mmCIF file of the C-alpha atoms, coordinates in Angstrom:
data_MODEL
# 
_entry.id   MODEL 
# 
loop_
_atom_site.group_PDB 
_atom_site.id 
_atom_site.type_symbol 
_atom_site.label_atom_id 
_atom_site.label_alt_id 
_atom_site.label_comp_id 
_atom_site.label_asym_id 
_atom_site.label_entity_id 
_atom_site.label_seq_id 
_atom_site.pdbx_PDB_ins_code 
_atom_site.Cartn_x 
_atom_site.Cartn_y 
_atom_site.Cartn_z 
_atom_site.occupancy 
_atom_site.B_iso_or_equiv 
_atom_site.pdbx_formal_charge 
_atom_site.auth_seq_id 
_atom_site.auth_comp_id 
_atom_site.auth_asym_id 
_atom_site.auth_atom_id 
_atom_site.pdbx_PDB_model_num 
ATOM 1   C CA . GLN A 1 1   ? -12.810 -11.594 52.852 1.00 0.00 ? 1   GLN A CA 1 
ATOM 2   C CA . VAL A 1 2   ? -14.898 -8.535  53.616 1.00 0.00 ? 2   VAL A CA 1 
ATOM 3   C CA . GLN A 1 3   ? -17.052 -6.633  51.012 1.00 0.00 ? 3   GLN A CA 1 
ATOM 4   C CA . LEU A 1 4   ? -19.159 -3.582  51.000 1.00 0.00 ? 4   LEU A CA 1 
ATOM 5   C CA . VAL A 1 5   ? -21.999 -3.519  48.578 1.00 0.00 ? 5   VAL A CA 1 
ATOM 6   C CA . GLU A 1 6   ? -23.664 -0.201  47.724 1.00 0.00 ? 6   GLU A CA 1 
ATOM 7   C CA . SER A 1 7   ? -27.028 0.562   46.280 1.00 0.00 ? 7   SER A CA 1 
ATOM 8   C CA . GLY A 1 8   ? -29.292 3.461   45.663 1.00 0.00 ? 8   GLY A CA 1 
ATOM 9   C CA . GLY A 1 9   ? -27.411 5.716   43.328 1.00 0.00 ? 9   GLY A CA 1 
ATOM 10  C CA . GLY A 1 10  ? -29.026 7.172   40.213 1.00 0.00 ? 10  GLY A CA 1 
ATOM 11  C CA . LEU A 1 11  ? -30.210 10.286  38.505 1.00 0.00 ? 11  LEU A CA 1 
ATOM 12  C CA . VAL A 1 12  ? -32.323 12.929  40.282 1.00 0.00 ? 12  VAL A CA 1 
ATOM 13  C CA . GLN A 1 13  ? -33.340 16.468  39.599 1.00 0.00 ? 13  GLN A CA 1 
ATOM 14  C CA . ALA A 1 14  ? -32.039 19.345  41.751 1.00 0.00 ? 14  ALA A CA 1 
ATOM 15  C CA . GLY A 1 15  ? -34.095 19.578  44.998 1.00 0.00 ? 15  GLY A CA 1 
ATOM 16  C CA . GLY A 1 16  ? -34.782 15.835  45.030 1.00 0.00 ? 16  GLY A CA 1 
ATOM 17  C CA . SER A 1 17  ? -33.734 13.068  47.305 1.00 0.00 ? 17  SER A CA 1 
ATOM 18  C CA . LEU A 1 18  ? -31.905 9.768   47.178 1.00 0.00 ? 18  LEU A CA 1 
ATOM 19  C CA . ARG A 1 19  ? -30.871 7.241   49.702 1.00 0.00 ? 19  ARG A CA 1 
ATOM 20  C CA . LEU A 1 20  ? -27.696 5.301   49.513 1.00 0.00 ? 20  LEU A CA 1 
ATOM 21  C CA . SER A 1 21  ? -27.193 1.931   51.335 1.00 0.00 ? 21  SER A CA 1 
ATOM 22  C CA . CYS A 1 22  ? -24.017 0.041   52.039 1.00 0.00 ? 22  CYS A CA 1 
ATOM 23  C CA . ALA A 1 23  ? -24.000 -3.428  53.508 1.00 0.00 ? 23  ALA A CA 1 
ATOM 24  C CA . ALA A 1 24  ? -20.948 -5.317  54.806 1.00 0.00 ? 24  ALA A CA 1 
ATOM 25  C CA . SER A 1 25  ? -20.648 -9.013  54.394 1.00 0.00 ? 25  SER A CA 1 
ATOM 26  C CA . GLY A 1 26  ? -17.885 -11.577 54.924 1.00 0.00 ? 26  GLY A CA 1 
ATOM 27  C CA . LYS A 1 27  ? -15.619 -12.680 57.715 1.00 0.00 ? 27  LYS A CA 1 
ATOM 28  C CA . PHE A 1 28  ? -15.230 -10.014 60.492 1.00 0.00 ? 28  PHE A CA 1 
ATOM 29  C CA . PHE A 1 29  ? -15.777 -9.651  64.097 1.00 0.00 ? 29  PHE A CA 1 
ATOM 30  C CA . GLY A 1 30  ? -17.204 -6.128  64.256 1.00 0.00 ? 30  GLY A CA 1 
ATOM 31  C CA . ILE A 1 31  ? -17.386 -2.785  62.549 1.00 0.00 ? 31  ILE A CA 1 
ATOM 32  C CA . ASN A 1 32  ? -16.163 0.435   64.077 1.00 0.00 ? 32  ASN A CA 1 
ATOM 33  C CA . ALA A 1 33  ? -16.587 3.664   62.136 1.00 0.00 ? 33  ALA A CA 1 
ATOM 34  C CA . MET A 1 34  ? -18.457 3.862   58.802 1.00 0.00 ? 34  MET A CA 1 
ATOM 35  C CA . GLY A 1 35  ? -18.650 6.684   56.335 1.00 0.00 ? 35  GLY A CA 1 
ATOM 36  C CA . TRP A 1 36  ? -19.425 8.085   52.980 1.00 0.00 ? 36  TRP A CA 1 
ATOM 37  C CA . TYR A 1 37  ? -16.979 9.717   50.594 1.00 0.00 ? 37  TYR A CA 1 
ATOM 38  C CA . ARG A 1 38  ? -17.520 11.256  47.143 1.00 0.00 ? 38  ARG A CA 1 
ATOM 39  C CA . GLN A 1 39  ? -15.292 12.097  44.186 1.00 0.00 ? 39  GLN A CA 1 
ATOM 40  C CA . ALA A 1 40  ? -16.450 14.470  41.452 1.00 0.00 ? 40  ALA A CA 1 
ATOM 41  C CA . PRO A 1 41  ? -14.676 14.542  38.043 1.00 0.00 ? 41  PRO A CA 1 
ATOM 42  C CA . GLY A 1 42  ? -11.378 16.243  38.373 1.00 0.00 ? 42  GLY A CA 1 
ATOM 43  C CA . GLU A 1 43  ? -11.595 16.528  42.079 1.00 0.00 ? 43  GLU A CA 1 
ATOM 44  C CA . GLN A 1 44  ? -10.154 14.878  45.157 1.00 0.00 ? 44  GLN A CA 1 
ATOM 45  C CA . ARG A 1 45  ? -12.171 12.264  47.044 1.00 0.00 ? 45  ARG A CA 1 
ATOM 46  C CA . GLU A 1 46  ? -13.675 14.013  50.040 1.00 0.00 ? 46  GLU A CA 1 
ATOM 47  C CA . LEU A 1 47  ? -15.385 12.893  53.245 1.00 0.00 ? 47  LEU A CA 1 
ATOM 48  C CA . VAL A 1 48  ? -19.183 13.515  53.078 1.00 0.00 ? 48  VAL A CA 1 
ATOM 49  C CA . ALA A 1 49  ? -20.300 11.999  56.432 1.00 0.00 ? 49  ALA A CA 1 
ATOM 50  C CA . ALA A 1 50  ? -19.098 9.595   59.026 1.00 0.00 ? 50  ALA A CA 1 
ATOM 51  C CA . ILE A 1 51  ? -20.679 7.723   61.855 1.00 0.00 ? 51  ILE A CA 1 
ATOM 52  C CA . THR A 1 52  ? -19.186 6.149   64.926 1.00 0.00 ? 52  THR A CA 1 
ATOM 53  C CA . SER A 1 53  ? -19.990 2.664   66.227 1.00 0.00 ? 53  SER A CA 1 
ATOM 54  C CA . GLY A 1 54  ? -22.244 4.247   68.704 1.00 0.00 ? 54  GLY A CA 1 
ATOM 55  C CA . GLY A 1 55  ? -24.101 6.295   66.091 1.00 0.00 ? 55  GLY A CA 1 
ATOM 56  C CA . LYS A 1 56  ? -22.564 9.672   66.433 1.00 0.00 ? 56  LYS A CA 1 
ATOM 57  C CA . PRO A 1 57  ? -22.543 11.475  63.063 1.00 0.00 ? 57  PRO A CA 1 
ATOM 58  C CA . ASN A 1 58  ? -20.224 14.100  61.573 1.00 0.00 ? 58  ASN A CA 1 
ATOM 59  C CA . TYR A 1 59  ? -20.778 15.948  58.293 1.00 0.00 ? 59  TYR A CA 1 
ATOM 60  C CA . ALA A 1 60  ? -18.949 17.990  55.753 1.00 0.00 ? 60  ALA A CA 1 
ATOM 61  C CA . ASP A 1 61  ? -20.029 21.552  55.857 1.00 0.00 ? 61  ASP A CA 1 
ATOM 62  C CA . SER A 1 62  ? -21.212 21.293  52.286 1.00 0.00 ? 62  SER A CA 1 
ATOM 63  C CA . VAL A 1 63  ? -23.930 18.745  53.133 1.00 0.00 ? 63  VAL A CA 1 
ATOM 64  C CA . LYS A 1 64  ? -24.726 19.617  56.780 1.00 0.00 ? 64  LYS A CA 1 
ATOM 65  C CA . GLY A 1 65  ? -28.459 20.058  57.141 1.00 0.00 ? 65  GLY A CA 1 
ATOM 66  C CA . ARG A 1 66  ? -29.234 18.213  53.879 1.00 0.00 ? 66  ARG A CA 1 
ATOM 67  C CA . PHE A 1 67  ? -27.719 14.801  54.325 1.00 0.00 ? 67  PHE A CA 1 
ATOM 68  C CA . THR A 1 68  ? -28.256 12.290  57.189 1.00 0.00 ? 68  THR A CA 1 
ATOM 69  C CA . ILE A 1 69  ? -26.014 9.320   57.967 1.00 0.00 ? 69  ILE A CA 1 
ATOM 70  C CA . SER A 1 70  ? -27.281 6.405   59.919 1.00 0.00 ? 70  SER A CA 1 
ATOM 71  C CA . ARG A 1 71  ? -26.505 2.862   60.586 1.00 0.00 ? 71  ARG A CA 1 
ATOM 72  C CA . ASP A 1 72  ? -28.197 -0.404  61.395 1.00 0.00 ? 72  ASP A CA 1 
ATOM 73  C CA . ASN A 1 73  ? -25.783 -2.495  63.226 1.00 0.00 ? 73  ASN A CA 1 
ATOM 74  C CA . ALA A 1 74  ? -27.925 -5.597  63.123 1.00 0.00 ? 74  ALA A CA 1 
ATOM 75  C CA . LYS A 1 75  ? -27.748 -5.430  59.400 1.00 0.00 ? 75  LYS A CA 1 
ATOM 76  C CA . ASN A 1 76  ? -24.153 -4.256  59.190 1.00 0.00 ? 76  ASN A CA 1 
ATOM 77  C CA . THR A 1 77  ? -25.459 -1.445  56.947 1.00 0.00 ? 77  THR A CA 1 
ATOM 78  C CA . VAL A 1 78  ? -24.841 2.268   56.685 1.00 0.00 ? 78  VAL A CA 1 
ATOM 79  C CA . TYR A 1 79  ? -27.172 4.702   54.949 1.00 0.00 ? 79  TYR A CA 1 
ATOM 80  C CA . LEU A 1 80  ? -26.866 8.134   53.471 1.00 0.00 ? 80  LEU A CA 1 
ATOM 81  C CA . GLN A 1 81  ? -30.175 10.026  53.107 1.00 0.00 ? 81  GLN A CA 1 
ATOM 82  C CA . MET A 1 82  ? -29.642 12.876  50.754 1.00 0.00 ? 82  MET A CA 1 
ATOM 83  C CA . LYS A 1 83  ? -32.180 15.697  50.426 1.00 0.00 ? 83  LYS A CA 1 
ATOM 84  C CA . SER A 1 84  ? -32.306 19.025  48.692 1.00 0.00 ? 84  SER A CA 1 
ATOM 85  C CA . LEU A 1 85  ? -29.727 17.676  46.220 1.00 0.00 ? 85  LEU A CA 1 
ATOM 86  C CA . LYS A 1 86  ? -27.774 20.166  44.104 1.00 0.00 ? 86  LYS A CA 1 
ATOM 87  C CA . PRO A 1 87  ? -25.844 19.747  40.860 1.00 0.00 ? 87  PRO A CA 1 
ATOM 88  C CA . GLU A 1 88  ? -22.618 20.126  42.814 1.00 0.00 ? 88  GLU A CA 1 
ATOM 89  C CA . ASP A 1 89  ? -23.444 16.956  44.709 1.00 0.00 ? 89  ASP A CA 1 
ATOM 90  C CA . THR A 1 90  ? -22.932 15.029  41.485 1.00 0.00 ? 90  THR A CA 1 
ATOM 91  C CA . ALA A 1 91  ? -20.250 12.496  42.195 1.00 0.00 ? 91  ALA A CA 1 
ATOM 92  C CA . VAL A 1 92  ? -19.315 8.916   42.586 1.00 0.00 ? 92  VAL A CA 1 
ATOM 93  C CA . TYR A 1 93  ? -20.138 8.086   46.276 1.00 0.00 ? 93  TYR A CA 1 
ATOM 94  C CA . TYR A 1 94  ? -18.115 5.446   48.100 1.00 0.00 ? 94  TYR A CA 1 
ATOM 95  C CA . CYS A 1 95  ? -18.867 3.922   51.459 1.00 0.00 ? 95  CYS A CA 1 
ATOM 96  C CA . LYS A 1 96  ? -16.082 2.963   53.806 1.00 0.00 ? 96  LYS A CA 1 
ATOM 97  C CA . ALA A 1 97  ? -15.953 0.808   56.954 1.00 0.00 ? 97  ALA A CA 1 
ATOM 98  C CA . GLU A 1 98  ? -13.350 -0.077  59.558 1.00 0.00 ? 98  GLU A CA 1 
ATOM 99  C CA . VAL A 1 99  ? -13.871 -3.747  60.131 1.00 0.00 ? 99  VAL A CA 1 
ATOM 100 C CA . LEU A 1 100 ? -12.341 -5.901  62.828 1.00 0.00 ? 100 LEU A CA 1 
ATOM 101 C CA . ILE A 1 101 ? -10.789 -8.761  60.876 1.00 0.00 ? 101 ILE A CA 1 
ATOM 102 C CA . HIS A 1 102 ? -8.471  -10.321 63.521 1.00 0.00 ? 102 HIS A CA 1 
ATOM 103 C CA . TYR A 1 103 ? -9.888  -10.472 67.020 1.00 0.00 ? 103 TYR A CA 1 
ATOM 104 C CA . ALA A 1 104 ? -6.750  -11.706 68.783 1.00 0.00 ? 104 ALA A CA 1 
ATOM 105 C CA . THR A 1 105 ? -4.696  -8.728  67.686 1.00 0.00 ? 105 THR A CA 1 
ATOM 106 C CA . GLY A 1 106 ? -7.413  -6.192  67.301 1.00 0.00 ? 106 GLY A CA 1 
ATOM 107 C CA . ARG A 1 107 ? -6.513  -5.575  63.775 1.00 0.00 ? 107 ARG A CA 1 
ATOM 108 C CA . TYR A 1 108 ? -8.826  -3.535  61.673 1.00 0.00 ? 108 TYR A CA 1 
ATOM 109 C CA . SER A 1 109 ? -9.099  -3.287  57.910 1.00 0.00 ? 109 SER A CA 1 
ATOM 110 C CA . GLU A 1 110 ? -10.370 -0.347  55.875 1.00 0.00 ? 110 GLU A CA 1 
ATOM 111 C CA . VAL A 1 111 ? -12.813 -1.622  53.307 1.00 0.00 ? 111 VAL A CA 1 
ATOM 112 C CA . TRP A 1 112 ? -14.313 0.365   50.533 1.00 0.00 ? 112 TRP A CA 1 
ATOM 113 C CA . GLY A 1 113 ? -17.533 -0.085  48.536 1.00 0.00 ? 113 GLY A CA 1 
ATOM 114 C CA . GLN A 1 114 ? -17.599 -0.221  44.733 1.00 0.00 ? 114 GLN A CA 1 
ATOM 115 C CA . GLY A 1 115 ? -18.880 3.282   44.318 1.00 0.00 ? 115 GLY A CA 1 
ATOM 116 C CA . SER A 1 116 ? -22.316 4.555   43.326 1.00 0.00 ? 116 SER A CA 1 
ATOM 117 C CA . LEU A 1 117 ? -22.842 7.304   40.706 1.00 0.00 ? 117 LEU A CA 1 
ATOM 118 C CA . VAL A 1 118 ? -25.244 10.095  41.889 1.00 0.00 ? 118 VAL A CA 1 
ATOM 119 C CA . THR A 1 119 ? -26.086 12.590  39.166 1.00 0.00 ? 119 THR A CA 1 
ATOM 120 C CA . VAL A 1 120 ? -28.091 15.633  39.994 1.00 0.00 ? 120 VAL A CA 1 
ATOM 121 C CA . SER A 1 121 ? -29.513 17.530  37.008 1.00 0.00 ? 121 SER A CA 1 
ATOM 122 C CA . SER A 1 122 ? -30.275 21.299  37.076 1.00 0.00 ? 122 SER A CA 1 
# 
């Protein structure tokens, strides 16, 4: 089985920074795209940032210029560096990965992390 384990969430004041990490472990043959999503109370889960296997990033407009997504393929880990945090960034952040779980058929599985609470105080 494949698991994504997140770390780095917490409480920070507006204008501060946090870095989230998400590491994949288990039985898989590779990882394609990885990304970060967030869900605030009463709202839909939204894509925050995504990164291709080759390292090309994409960002939601709301975080562009403030957040940076990166990955370390040797460690099977994706990061989200969050700067200039705002109260509206408060949410549970989930990482996601597309992992190759069956080499012969090229089957990928979408795996989610457990969620990390990020609270930004005003």
